[in-house]
Every structure is written in structure tokens, then in C-alpha cells.
VOPAGU-2260 file (C-alpha; in pm, 1 decimal, decimal comma):
REM VOPAGU-2260
SITE   aa  ch    i         X         Y         Z
SITE  MET   A    0   -2326,5   -2124,6    1138,9
SITE  LEU   A    1   -2585,0   -2374,4    1008,5
SITE  SER   A    2   -2384,9   -2671,6    1133,4
SITE  SER   A    3   -2472,7   -2576,4    1492,4
SITE  TYR   A    4   -2842,2   -2639,5    1411,7
SITE  LEU   A    5   -2774,1   -2983,0    1265,7
SITE  PRO   A    6   -2827,0   -3175,7    1596,3
SITE  ILE   A    7   -3162,7   -3001,5    1648,7
SITE  LEU   A    8   -3271,3   -3087,7    1295,7
SITE  PHE   A    9   -3156,5   -3447,2    1347,7
SITE  GLN   A   10   -3355,8   -3472,5    1670,5
SITE  LEU   A   11   -3670,3   -3328,7    1509,0
SITE  VAL   A   12   -3644,6   -3571,9    1216,6
SITE  LEU   A   13   -3584,7   -3862,2    1454,2
SITE  ALA   A   14   -3882,1   -3767,6    1678,1
SITE  GLY   A   15   -4113,1   -3714,1    1379,2
SITE  GLY   A   16   -4005,6   -4043,7    1223,3
SITE  PHE   A   17   -4061,4   -4227,1    1551,6
SITE  ALA   A   18   -4411,3   -4077,4    1590,7
SITE  CYS   A   19   -4507,2   -4163,4    1231,9
SITE  ALA   A   20   -4367,6   -4515,2    1268,5
SITE  LEU   A   21   -4575,0   -4574,5    1582,1
SITE  LEU   A   22   -4891,6   -4449,6    1411,9
SITE  VAL   A   23   -4836,3   -4672,0    1110,1
SITE  LEU   A   24   -4752,3   -4976,1    1325,3
SITE  THR   A   25   -5062,3   -4940,1    1542,7
SITE  HIS   A   26   -5277,4   -4904,8    1232,1
SITE  VAL   A   27   -5123,5   -5210,4    1065,6
SITE  LEU   A   28   -5089,1   -5438,6    1368,4
SITE  GLY   A   29   -5386,6   -5327,6    1578,5
SITE  PRO   A   30   -5704,6   -5534,4    1606,1
SITE  ARG   A   31   -6008,9   -5423,6    1408,1
SITE  ARG   A   32   -6306,9   -5566,7    1590,7
SITE  SER   A   33   -6601,0   -5328,5    1599,4
SITE  THR   A   34   -6881,2   -5417,1    1836,3
SITE  ALA   A   35   -7200,5   -5239,6    1933,5
SITE  VAL   A   36   -7048,0   -5152,9    2271,1
SITE  LYS   A   37   -6739,5   -4996,9    2113,0
SITE  LEU   A   38   -6947,9   -4792,4    1870,1
SITE  SER   A   39   -7189,1   -4658,8    2133,0
SITE  PRO   A   40   -7132,4   -4307,5    2271,4
SITE  PHE   A   41   -6961,1   -4303,8    2609,0
SITE  GLU   A   42   -6848,1   -4024,0    2833,4
SITE  CYS   A   43   -6679,6   -4033,4    3173,5
SITE  GLY   A   44   -6812,7   -4373,9    3270,6
SITE  VAL   A   45   -7177,1   -4268,7    3254,8
SITE  ASP   A   46   -7422,7   -4391,0    2994,0
SITE  ILE   A   47   -7592,0   -4119,7    2792,4
SITE  LEU   A   48   -7931,0   -4034,5    2937,7
SITE  ASP   A   49   -8021,0   -3724,5    2740,0
SITE  GLU   A   50   -7923,0   -3535,4    2428,3
SITE  ALA   A   51   -7596,5   -3344,4    2429,8
SITE  HIS   A   52   -7758,6   -3018,8    2325,5
SITE  HIS   A   53   -7955,5   -2880,1    2615,2
SITE  ARG   A   54   -7965,2   -2530,6    2756,0
SITE  PHE   A   55   -7780,2   -2427,9    3068,4
SITE  SER   A   56   -7916,1   -2180,1    3314,8
SITE  VAL   A   57   -7789,2   -1823,5    3289,2
SITE  LYS   A   58   -7678,7   -1853,0    3652,4
SITE  PHE   A   59   -7427,0   -2118,7    3549,7
SITE  TYR   A   60   -7256,0   -1876,7    3310,9
SITE  LEU   A   61   -7280,7   -1591,5    3559,7
SITE  VAL   A   62   -7110,4   -1792,2    3833,5
SITE  ALA   A   63   -6844,5   -1905,5    3585,4
SITE  MET   A   64   -6772,5   -1544,3    3486,5
SITE  LEU   A   65   -6759,9   -1437,0    3849,8
SITE  PHE   A   66   -6517,6   -1718,7    3927,1
SITE  ILE   A   67   -6289,1   -1606,2    3645,4
SITE  LEU   A   68   -6315,7   -1244,0    3757,0
SITE  PHE   A   69   -6228,6   -1313,8    4119,8
SITE  ASP   A   70   -5961,2   -1561,4    4018,9
SITE  ILE   A   71   -5788,7   -1302,4    3800,5
SITE  GLU   A   72   -5814,1   -1042,9    4075,1
SITE  ALA   A   73   -5659,3   -1286,6    4322,4
SITE  ILE   A   74   -5360,9   -1327,4    4089,6
SITE  PHE   A   75   -5273,0    -960,4    4150,1
SITE  PHE   A   76   -5180,0   -1046,1    4509,2
SITE  TYR   A   77   -4866,9   -1233,9    4399,4
SITE  PRO   A   78   -4682,3    -945,6    4225,6
SITE  TRP   A   79   -4777,9    -715,5    4511,2
SITE  ALA   A   80   -4631,3    -957,4    4765,1
SITE  VAL   A   81   -4309,9    -983,5    4562,0
SITE  ILE   A   82   -4249,8    -608,0    4530,2
SITE  TYR   A   83   -4368,7    -525,7    4882,5
SITE  ARG   A   84   -4042,8    -650,2    5033,1
SITE  ASP   A   85   -3833,3    -439,2    4791,2
SITE  PHE   A   86   -4021,1    -115,1    4863,7
SITE  LEU   A   87   -4026,8    -111,6    5242,7
SITE  SER   A   88   -3965,4     264,8    5241,9
SITE  GLU   A   89   -4298,1     306,8    5062,7
SITE  GLY   A   90   -4455,6      21,8    5258,0
SITE  LEU   A   91   -4744,7     224,1    5400,1
SITE  PHE   A   92   -4845,4     350,8    5055,4
SITE  LEU   A   93   -4836,6      -0,8    4908,5
SITE  LEU   A   94   -5032,8    -134,0    5204,5
SITE  ILE   A   95   -5303,5     133,3    5164,0
SITE  GLU   A   96   -5312,4      68,3    4790,5
SITE  MET   A   97   -5365,6    -305,9    4843,2
SITE  GLY   A   98   -5622,2    -230,8    5113,0
SITE  ALA   A   99   -5819,5     -25,7    4860,2
SITE  PHE   A  100   -5792,2    -309,8    4607,6
SITE  CYS   A  101   -5915,3    -560,5    4866,7
SITE  GLY   A  102   -6194,5    -321,5    4965,5
SITE  VAL   A  103   -6323,3    -306,2    4607,8
SITE  LEU   A  104   -6294,1    -684,6    4583,7
SITE  VAL   A  105   -6490,0    -740,4    4905,7
SITE  ALA   A  106   -6749,4    -479,7    4809,4
SITE  GLY   A  107   -6807,7    -657,2    4477,6
SITE  PHE   A  108   -6837,4    -991,2    4653,5
SITE  ILE   A  109   -7089,6    -852,0    4904,6
SITE  TYR   A  110   -7286,5    -696,3    4617,2
SITE  ILE   A  111   -7318,4   -1023,3    4424,3
SITE  TRP   A  112   -7395,9   -1210,6    4744,9
SITE  ARG   A  113   -7684,3    -974,9    4832,4
SITE  LYS   A  114   -7816,2    -986,1    4476,8
SITE  GLY   A  115   -7850,1   -1364,1    4515,3
SITE  VAL   A  116   -7620,7   -1454,0    4227,6
SITE  LEU   A  117   -7458,9   -1734,8    4425,1
SITE  GLU   A  118   -7793,6   -1897,7    4516,1
SITE  TRP   A  119   -7859,1   -2212,7    4314,5
SITE  ALA   A  120   -8203,2   -2298,7    4448,0
């Protein structure tokens, strides 16, 4: 029984040994020249202009939460589309049910639009 797991164990040991060998070789053979440019903070090709710890507007978090909410609700369309073909006898019920779901989704979107949540100015 355990002999069937021997190739998997061998592969794990081989992969782990290869990874450790590469780490040791890069540490031993790699150049160690520290310069002021290498030690300076750098992010995405832009020099640092300000401190990293500054406050974001509440609207940023609100729009991020709304994006996640509408994104998750949009995911529910996929399972509905998959089962819709299998339940053609109940097709009208499923269509009305998805219409109600879309209605709530559109009503929520209209509500946040009128409240001015999506305005950045």
C-alpha cells in the first residue's frame, strides 16, 4: 500500500532539494554590491513622493465594496444560465425569478447612483 506513494514522495524530495539548492547557490554565487540606489524604496517605477501612511477617502472604500457586491451578484447569472436549459418546462418561472433578481440589482444601482456614491468630484 505505501509503495504506491513512493514516487510522490520521491518527487517531493527532489523538488524540495532542487529549490533549496537554487536558494543556496544564488546566496553563495550572487553579487553583493549594495548601492544607495538599490537600498532606496521603489514601487512600480515611480519615485516615492509622500509617506506610505495616508488616509483614503471613505468614498474609495464605498466604491470598492459596491464593486465587490455587484461583482458577486453578477456571478449568480452563470449557474442560472446553466440550469435554465435543463428546466425548460419551468422556464417561465425561472425567467420571472431572474427578472426579479435583476430588478433588485437595477433598483440598488439606481439608488446608489441617485445618492451620488459614484461621484468622485
